[in-house]
Wavefront OBJ file of the C-alpha trace (Angstrom):
o trace
v 227.881 -1.657 -9.843
v 231.377 -2.350 -11.284
v 233.569 -0.096 -13.398
v 232.568 -1.067 -16.676
v 228.906 -1.312 -15.882
v 229.077 2.438 -14.660
v 230.802 3.444 -17.920
v 228.014 1.782 -19.973
v 225.295 3.793 -17.810
v 227.242 7.037 -17.995
v 227.664 6.703 -21.815
v 225.169 8.458 -24.005
v 222.426 5.944 -25.058
v 221.194 5.914 -28.624
v 217.421 5.991 -28.824
v 215.267 3.277 -30.392
v 213.846 6.038 -32.717
v 217.179 7.619 -33.676
v 218.319 6.962 -37.264
v 220.404 8.240 -40.026
v 218.596 9.905 -42.920
v 220.838 12.421 -44.488
v 220.504 10.567 -47.957
v 216.607 10.788 -47.674
v 216.720 14.375 -46.839
v 218.862 15.533 -49.698
v 216.792 13.149 -51.984
v 213.497 14.845 -50.621
v 214.808 18.391 -50.826
v 216.203 17.998 -54.425
v 212.686 16.918 -55.709
v 211.726 20.638 -54.888
v 213.873 21.982 -57.519
v 211.880 23.132 -60.496
v 208.661 22.201 -58.695
v 206.575 24.999 -59.290
v 203.498 23.766 -56.949
v 205.292 24.869 -53.987
v 207.880 27.471 -55.034
v 207.145 30.905 -53.227
v 209.447 32.961 -55.235
v 210.454 33.408 -58.831
v 213.836 34.871 -59.713
v 214.028 37.093 -62.988
v 217.593 36.851 -63.882
v 219.431 39.056 -66.488
v 222.922 39.410 -67.439
v 222.277 42.952 -68.462
v 219.301 45.115 -69.726
v 219.824 44.182 -73.158
v 219.604 40.412 -72.589
v 216.570 38.432 -72.202
v 215.396 37.695 -68.561
v 215.263 34.128 -67.484
v 212.844 32.963 -64.797
v 213.723 30.377 -62.128
v 210.938 29.264 -59.605
v 212.548 28.479 -55.935
v 211.853 27.953 -52.323
v 212.620 31.265 -50.482
v 213.659 29.425 -47.160
v 216.183 27.008 -49.191
v 217.787 29.741 -51.031
v 218.128 31.913 -47.956
v 219.858 29.240 -46.103
v 222.596 29.023 -48.597
v 223.112 32.764 -49.272
v 223.431 35.391 -46.818
v 222.933 38.194 -49.020
v 219.865 36.486 -50.795
v 218.555 35.702 -47.044
v 218.851 39.480 -46.226
v 216.938 40.328 -49.370
v 214.241 37.453 -49.165
v 213.658 37.621 -45.352
v 214.603 41.023 -44.308
v 212.919 44.491 -44.518
v 213.727 45.014 -48.455
v 210.950 45.237 -50.936
v 211.829 41.726 -52.225
v 210.884 40.119 -48.680
v 207.364 39.640 -49.661
v 207.767 39.765 -53.392
v 206.624 36.650 -55.448
v 209.207 37.918 -58.186
v 212.798 39.059 -57.362
v 214.744 40.605 -60.056
v 218.405 39.884 -60.455
v 220.382 42.174 -62.777
v 224.035 41.781 -63.697
v 223.802 38.035 -62.932
v 224.608 35.303 -65.758
v 221.494 33.361 -65.813
v 223.410 30.125 -66.593
v 225.546 30.511 -63.295
v 222.415 31.099 -61.461
v 220.777 27.998 -62.936
v 223.906 25.919 -61.670
v 223.403 27.242 -58.132
v 219.622 26.359 -57.879
v 220.002 22.701 -57.661
v 222.738 22.925 -55.222
v 220.657 25.259 -52.792
v 217.611 22.689 -53.265
v 219.752 19.768 -51.991
l 1 2 3 4 5 6 7 8 9 10 11 12 13 14 15 16 17 18 19 20 21 22 23 24 25 26 27 28 29 30 31 32 33 34 35 36 37 38 39 40 41 42 43 44 45 46 47 48 49 50 51 52 53 54 55 56 57 58 59 60 61 62 63 64 65 66 67 68 69 70 71 72 73 74 75 76 77 78 79 80 81 82 83 84 85 86 87 88 89 90 91 92 93 94 95 96 97 98 99 100 101 102 103 104 105
C-alpha cells in the first residue's frame, strides 16, 4: 500500500447514509410552534397582577433546551415540573411571545 492509499484508508469514511438535514430539522420543529395538539405545557404570562394574563401553548422539552431557569422549573423538583400550566408573573407577554418561535426552531 503506497502513502496516498494509506492516507485515504486512515481518513474517516463518510457513511452512505449520512446527510445534512439542518434545514429540515428547523422546518419541522418550527411547525410545533402554536400547535396545541402535542403541546405539553401552557404558559400563563402576566406583566403584573393588574394586567390580563395571556396563554401560550408550548413544548416543555424545547423550552427547557433553550432556558436553564425554565429547564429547572419545568424538569426539576419544582411544582411546575408536572404542571400543565405554568404561571409567569412579571414577564412581558409580548417579549415571551417573541421568544417562543425561536425556542421552537
